N, C-alpha and C positions, 0 to 999 in steps of 0.2 A: 237087467239092467246093471253096471257097473259101480259103483259108491266110494269114492273113495273120500276119506276120511285123512284133514291135517291135523292131529294133535292127540297123544293119545294120553293128556290126562283124562283124569275120574270121566265127567261127562265123554268123551272122544269113545273113550273104553263100555262106558252104558251104551253108549246108540250103535258102537258096533259089536257088541253082545247080540243086540236085537233085531237088529239088522240082518245078522248070521244067520241067527236061530231064523226068522222069516225066506233064508234061499238065498241071499242077492248075495253077488261075487264082493266080498270089500277090501280095498288095498289101506294099510293102517298107516299112517305114516308120525315121524315126529320129526327134533330136527338134529338128530345122534344119530341116525339114519333105522337103515333096515335089521342091519344085527342084532339093534338095542330093544329090538322088538320080536323081535324072534320066539320067546319065547310064550310072551305074550299071543301072537297070533296061531301059538298051537292050541294055546287054553280058550283062546275063543270060537274053535271050532276049526274046521277043515275047510268054510267060504271065504279064510280070510289068509290074506298073504303080509306079510311086513315090506314097505317099498319105500322107497324115497317120496320129499314133498312130491319132485316133479311125475313122479311115476303114477301119487296118488291125483294129481291133479288132468291125469288122462282120462280121467272115467266121467262119464255123464252130468251124475248129480254128484258134488265136494260138499262135503260137512266139514264148516268151518269152527275145530275145538280149538280155540286159541283165547290163551291168554290178550284179553285187551290192548297192552304193548306190544306183542308182537304181532299185532294180524299189517295195520298198517307192511312193515316191510316185510314181511310174508305173502301176504298178496299181492306187492310190485313187479315180481317175476315169476307170475305167471301168468298166459297166455288166454284171458278170462270169455272171449267168446265162442257163445252159445253153450256155455253151460249154464248147468243152475244150480245155482246155491245157497244151502240150508244155511242159514246162519243163527245160532243156539247163545250168543255172544253176550255179554252183557259187559257195561262202557266204565266197568272198574279199574281203577290205576292200583298198584302197592300200596300201602297205606290205609286203603280201603277206601280211597277218592275219588272222588266223581269227573271222568275225562269229559272236557272242552269241549263239545258237541255241538257251539252254539244255536242252532232254534232249527235243530236237528233233531229227527231218537235215531237212536246210536245203529240202526242197521239200513236207514239212505245217506249215513255214514259212510260203512261198510260196502253200499251197492255202488256209491262216487269209489269206492278202493278195486272192486273187483268189473269194473267197467266192460260192456259189455255180457257179462254175464244177465243170468237171472234170479231176483235175490228173493229168499224166501224168508222171513222171520222164524220158526218155529223151535221144540226142544230146549226151549232155555228158565221157564217156568217152573221145570221141578228141581228137584235136588236129584243129582248123582245113583241117587241109591233106589229112590221110588223109580227114577225109569227108569233104569236096569232093570225091575222086577215086574211080574207076572203082567199087564195091564188089562187081562181079565180080575175082578175083584166086585163080592158082592152082587151079584148076577148082574153086571151090567161091565162098562171100558173104561178105564182112563181118560180122563180126557188132556188131549194137546192141542194146544193155539198156535193161530199159523196166520197171518198176514203178509200180501204180497202187493206186488203193484200189476204184474204177467199171469192171467186168468191162467192160459196153460201152463207156468211153473206150479202154481198152487196144485192144478190137477196134478205134476205129478207127486208131487209131495204130498197131496191129501189120498193117492193109493199106495205110498209108501208106510205114512200112518198108520190106514188101517188096515194093509196086510199085516203088522206086527199087532193088530190086537185093540191098537187104542183107539180114542173117537174121537177124530177131526172135529173143532170147530175155526171156523174163516174167518176173524175180523175184522178184513177188510185191507185196506192198503197199506202200504207200511208207512205212512203219519200217520194216520189211525190207529189201528191195531197195533200199530209195533207202540206208542206209547202205551196202551193199555200191557204190552206183555213185556213192558221195560224193567229192571232192575238197576236202582233204588226210582221209585216215582211210581211206577207202573199196579194197576189195581188186583192183575192177577200174577206174581209170583208168590210160591210157595203154596198155592192150592192147590189141595188134593184132589180133582172133582172127580166124582163117577158118572157117567152116561149110562142111566138104567134105561 
């Protein structure tokens, strides 16, 4: 399975490290182009290549590691049909302001922007340095929460979570689980839990 990562900030790099170590083929991208990521790709290992956003978007699973203010613009230029999208974003704007979501969770908004894809909210509750660390801790596995409206997509993301060595916990649909995961406001962000 190929995984495309759009965004090469802290969360994108942490996720890339984990999926590359687990043997997935990874394309990491950013707005500045593949050339700016060649050194990072070499550091992350032989399973990682630097590519354009368009190349990352050809993968079966796409990890949207973007700041909220860039999400809508970037997602408009991609054909999302048949894709599985992992959404680790939080709806924070510059100046630490909460984006206006209406009565929706942030992932319900991102699902609208990625129409045609099956979106799973995951990997947003841990700090990047914790996400990048060994998930096997204290005789157990670090917990990753996930939620989504498509069971088949959740099954695939759950498989990725488990292959990385984490313990996945399904929180249900985006409207319910997304509220628990969302930062700010949810009860689960920053909790570093180990499942024994």
